Backbone bond lengths (Angstrom), bond angles and torsions (degrees), N, CA, C in turn:
res aa  C-N    CA-C-N  psi(-1)  N-CA   C-N-CA  omega(-1)  CA-C   N-CA-C  phi
1 X - - - 1.456 - - 1.527 111.20 -
2 X 1.359 115.86 -54.13 1.466 119.39 -179.75 1.518 111.76 -65.77
3 X 1.323 116.23 -30.48 1.468 119.50 179.99 1.521 110.50 -64.32
4 X 1.305 117.08 -40.95 1.467 121.23 179.15 1.518 110.29 -66.28
5 X 1.311 118.16 -44.86 1.466 122.07 -179.60 1.521 110.71 -62.97
6 X 1.328 117.16 -45.44 1.475 120.88 179.51 1.527 110.04 -64.96
7 X 1.334 117.49 -38.80 1.469 120.72 178.67 1.528 111.45 -62.44
8 X 1.323 116.29 -43.63 1.469 120.44 179.72 1.522 110.74 -65.85
9 X 1.320 117.56 -43.97 1.467 121.13 178.85 1.529 110.38 -62.40
10 X 1.331 116.33 -42.87 1.469 120.53 178.79 1.528 110.82 -62.24
11 X 1.321 116.95 -41.27 1.469 121.15 178.81 1.522 110.96 -62.58
12 X 1.320 117.29 -43.97 1.465 121.24 -179.89 1.526 110.83 -65.32
13 X 1.325 116.85 -46.24 1.473 120.65 179.59 1.530 110.55 -62.49
14 X 1.323 117.03 -40.54 1.466 120.86 178.32 1.512 112.53 -64.97
15 X 1.323 116.90 -40.59 1.465 120.77 179.35 1.524 111.18 -65.84
16 X 1.328 116.20 -44.40 1.469 119.71 179.32 1.531 110.19 -65.24
17 X 1.330 116.72 -44.33 1.465 120.20 178.63 1.518 112.06 -62.61
18 X 1.326 116.84 -41.40 1.458 120.98 178.43 1.515 112.26 -64.96
19 X 1.322 116.55 -38.15 1.460 120.56 177.99 1.526 110.68 -61.29
20 X 1.337 116.42 -49.78 1.457 119.41 -178.38 1.525 112.14 -67.21
21 X 1.318 117.43 -34.86 1.464 120.09 175.63 1.526 110.31 -64.54
22 X 1.327 117.21 -40.56 1.460 121.40 178.22 1.517 112.63 -64.54
23 X 1.330 116.66 -41.48 1.465 120.80 178.00 1.524 110.21 -64.00
24 X 1.328 116.82 -43.52 1.462 121.40 179.12 1.529 110.41 -60.78
25 X 1.338 116.67 -46.32 1.464 121.39 -179.48 1.527 110.87 -62.80
26 X 1.327 117.08 -44.10 1.460 121.00 -179.31 1.524 111.50 -63.44
27 X 1.331 117.31 -41.25 1.469 119.96 178.08 1.525 111.44 -63.27
28 X 1.326 117.16 -40.74 1.468 120.24 178.73 1.521 110.52 -63.80
29 X 1.345 116.91 -40.51 1.458 120.01 178.77 1.532 111.00 -64.52
30 X 1.324 117.71 -39.50 1.460 121.04 178.30 1.522 111.02 -65.13
31 X 1.337 117.08 -38.70 1.462 120.18 177.51 1.520 110.62 -64.64
32 X 1.327 117.57 -38.51 1.466 120.90 178.36 1.522 110.51 -64.92
33 X 1.340 116.80 -38.96 1.464 120.03 -179.68 1.517 111.79 -65.96
34 X 1.323 117.10 -31.59 1.464 119.92 179.11 1.520 110.66 -64.40
35 X 1.307 116.52 -37.07 1.460 119.54 -176.08 1.526 112.39 -95.53
36 X 1.327 118.92 -12.52 1.465 121.65 -176.88 1.534 110.16 -120.35
37 X 1.330 117.20 98.99 1.470 119.81 -177.81 1.533 113.10 -63.71
38 X 1.339 117.48 -29.30 1.463 119.54 179.35 1.531 111.28 -64.82
39 X 1.334 116.46 -39.49 1.456 120.20 179.43 1.531 110.43 -66.99
40 X 1.329 116.39 -39.53 1.463 120.81 178.49 1.524 110.55 -64.97
41 X 1.329 116.90 -41.78 1.456 120.99 179.67 1.535 110.42 -66.67
42 X 1.316 116.82 -38.11 1.463 120.81 178.03 1.525 110.58 -62.44
43 X 1.331 116.57 -42.87 1.460 120.53 178.70 1.533 110.32 -63.56
44 X 1.327 116.82 -41.63 1.467 120.74 179.75 1.531 110.38 -62.98
45 X 1.323 117.71 -40.55 1.465 120.64 178.77 1.515 111.19 -65.60
46 X 1.327 117.25 -37.18 1.464 120.31 177.79 1.527 111.00 -64.00
47 X 1.329 116.15 -30.41 1.465 120.12 178.85 1.527 111.83 -87.18
48 X 1.327 117.53 -2.16 1.459 120.64 176.36 1.512 114.49 95.84
49 X 1.329 118.32 13.32 1.461 121.76 179.90 1.518 110.00 -107.07
50 X 1.323 115.82 142.12 1.458 121.81 173.36 1.519 107.05 -110.64
51 X 1.317 118.05 113.60 1.466 121.47 -175.54 1.525 110.13 -106.60
52 X 1.345 115.46 134.41 1.452 118.38 172.36 1.534 108.83 -86.48
53 X 1.324 117.28 179.93 1.476 120.15 -174.59 1.518 112.68 -63.26
54 X 1.333 116.41 -37.87 1.461 119.81 -179.34 1.538 110.67 -65.80
55 X 1.319 116.71 -44.16 1.460 120.48 178.22 1.527 110.95 -64.66
56 X 1.323 115.94 -37.82 1.463 121.42 179.39 1.528 110.62 -63.83
57 X 1.334 117.13 -43.33 1.464 120.84 178.65 1.529 110.93 -64.68
58 X 1.322 116.50 -41.00 1.461 120.37 179.22 1.538 110.70 -63.88
59 X 1.321 116.68 -41.19 1.464 120.81 178.57 1.530 110.45 -63.72
60 X 1.335 117.19 -40.34 1.468 120.53 178.41 1.526 110.56 -64.62
61 X 1.329 117.06 -40.48 1.469 120.20 178.63 1.520 110.56 -64.39
62 X 1.319 116.99 -42.36 1.467 120.56 179.33 1.527 110.84 -63.78
63 X 1.333 116.60 -41.37 1.469 119.90 179.04 1.518 110.65 -66.14
64 X 1.333 116.74 -36.67 1.459 120.40 178.29 1.520 111.71 -65.08
65 X 1.335 116.15 -43.43 1.468 120.21 178.11 1.524 110.66 -64.32
66 X 1.327 116.62 -41.20 1.462 120.64 -179.76 1.526 110.15 -65.07
67 X 1.321 117.54 -40.05 1.455 120.88 177.87 1.517 111.98 -63.58
68 X 1.334 116.48 -38.25 1.463 120.06 177.76 1.521 110.69 -66.99
69 X 1.327 116.94 -40.28 1.460 120.17 -179.98 1.524 110.91 -66.23
70 X 1.333 116.92 -38.91 1.459 119.87 -179.70 1.516 110.89 -67.54
71 X 1.332 117.47 -36.32 1.467 119.03 179.10 1.532 110.19 -69.98
72 X 1.342 117.41 -33.74 1.462 119.95 176.06 1.522 110.56 -67.67
73 X 1.320 117.25 -39.89 1.464 120.84 179.16 1.518 110.49 -64.11
74 X 1.321 116.81 -33.73 1.453 119.73 178.24 1.518 111.46 -66.89
75 X 1.335 116.91 -29.33 1.458 121.09 179.92 1.518 111.11 -82.84
76 X 1.340 117.76 -32.02 1.454 121.78 -179.07 1.517 109.09 -101.19
77 X 1.295 116.01 161.16 1.464 120.27 176.72 1.524 108.17 -77.62
78 X 1.317 116.69 126.76 1.460 121.83 -178.34 1.520 109.77 -79.80
79 X 1.310 114.67 131.06 1.452 120.37 176.72 1.522 108.77 -126.29
80 X 1.314 118.48 121.41 1.475 120.15 178.94 1.518 111.44 -58.82
81 X 1.313 116.16 145.13 1.455 120.79 179.75 1.518 111.95 95.62
82 X 1.322 118.57 -7.61 1.447 123.10 176.48 1.516 114.91 77.43
83 X 1.311 119.74 6.38 1.464 121.44 -179.93 1.516 110.07 -86.75
84 X 1.320 114.01 143.81 1.473 119.36 -178.36 1.483 111.10 -112.88
């Protein structure tokens, strides 16, 4: 009985911990791509896109703006529909 309960609790804790670790890792990778154009270009090539320097700069600017918006949303309470 206790073995089943402990197993389920361990599974839930592991899933939640893994989720947050994955989110943390993904955010760090996105921050690296903002500052490293070679990494961004490599990712684009893996997805089948060939980006020139102008497109690469535009993508970095868009990622920078998106990162700023996400950090602001983390500070403010998010409300669906964009109303404040």
